C-alpha positions as CSV (number, residue, x, y, z in Angstrom):
1,M,0.1,0.1,-0.1
2,Q,0.9,3.5,-0.6
3,I,0.6,6.0,2.0
4,H,-1.7,8.2,-0.4
5,Q,-4.1,5.2,-0.5
6,A,-4.6,5.0,3.1
7,Q,-7.9,5.9,4.5
8,H,-8.4,8.7,7.1
9,G,-8.4,7.5,10.9
10,I,-7.1,4.0,10.2
11,N,-3.8,2.8,12.4
12,L,-1.0,2.2,10.0
13,V,2.6,1.0,10.4
14,V,4.9,3.3,8.6
15,E,8.3,2.3,8.2
16,T,11.4,4.1,7.0
17,D,15.2,3.0,7.1
18,D,15.7,3.7,10.7
19,T,12.2,4.2,12.4
20,V,8.9,2.7,12.6
21,Y,5.9,4.8,13.4
22,I,2.6,3.4,14.3
23,G,-0.2,5.9,14.4
24,R,-3.6,7.0,13.2
25,F,-3.6,8.4,9.5
26,D,-4.8,12.0,9.0
27,Q,-3.6,13.0,5.4
28,T,-0.8,13.7,3.0
29,N,0.1,17.2,1.3
30,G,2.3,15.3,-1.3
31,F,5.4,15.7,0.5
32,Q,4.8,14.8,4.1
33,A,2.2,12.4,5.8
34,L,0.5,13.5,9.1
35,L,-0.2,10.7,11.8
36,H,-1.7,11.4,15.2
37,D,-1.2,9.5,18.7
38,C,1.8,7.7,17.6
39,A,4.6,5.2,18.8
40,I,8.0,5.8,17.5
41,H,10.3,3.1,17.6
42,P,14.0,3.8,16.3
43,V,15.7,0.9,14.6
44,A,19.0,-0.3,15.1
45,S,21.0,-1.5,11.9
46,D,20.9,-5.0,13.4
47,E,17.4,-5.2,14.6
48,D,14.5,-6.7,13.3
49,P,11.6,-4.1,13.4
50,E,8.9,-7.0,13.0
51,T,9.2,-7.9,16.4
52,F,8.1,-4.5,17.5
53,V,5.4,-4.1,15.1
54,R,3.9,-7.6,16.2
55,T,4.0,-6.6,19.8
56,C,2.3,-3.4,19.1
57,A,-0.5,-5.1,17.1
58,R,-1.2,-7.8,19.6
59,Y,-1.1,-5.5,22.9
60,G,-1.3,-2.2,21.9
61,F,1.1,0.8,22.0
62,A,2.3,3.7,23.9
63,V,1.8,7.3,22.5
64,D,5.1,8.8,22.2
65,R,3.8,12.0,20.2
66,R,0.4,13.4,19.4
67,D,1.3,14.9,15.9
68,V,4.0,13.4,13.6
69,M,5.3,14.5,10.0
70,V,6.9,11.6,8.0
71,D,8.5,12.7,4.8
72,V,6.9,10.6,2.0
73,G,10.1,10.1,0.3
74,A,11.7,8.1,3.3
75,I,8.8,5.6,3.6
76,R,9.7,2.4,2.6
77,R,6.6,0.3,3.8
78,V,3.1,1.0,4.8
79,R,0.8,-1.5,6.5
80,V,-2.6,-1.4,8.2
81,L,-2.0,-2.2,11.9
82,G,-5.1,-4.5,12.0
83,D,-3.4,-6.7,9.1
84,V,-0.3,-7.5,11.0
85,P,0.0,-11.0,12.5
86,K,-0.7,-11.1,16.1
87,E,1.5,-13.8,16.9
């Protein structure tokens, strides 16, 4: 899924090269995506971010920041949080 295809108000997992954002999608302005009530997880070079994502999908997540702007060009992967396996 591309960030521009996401529905307003849905919880997304947005991955960049070095950070995972999990939050409620608001809108894009072409260059940035606005997410609300986000968990922000910096990813170390030797870390698999999937562990963090699946834990959040299963148990929920703590909000680190109310509003976050993510550069659209830096986004590598976008998923609906509800579609993430809860293993």
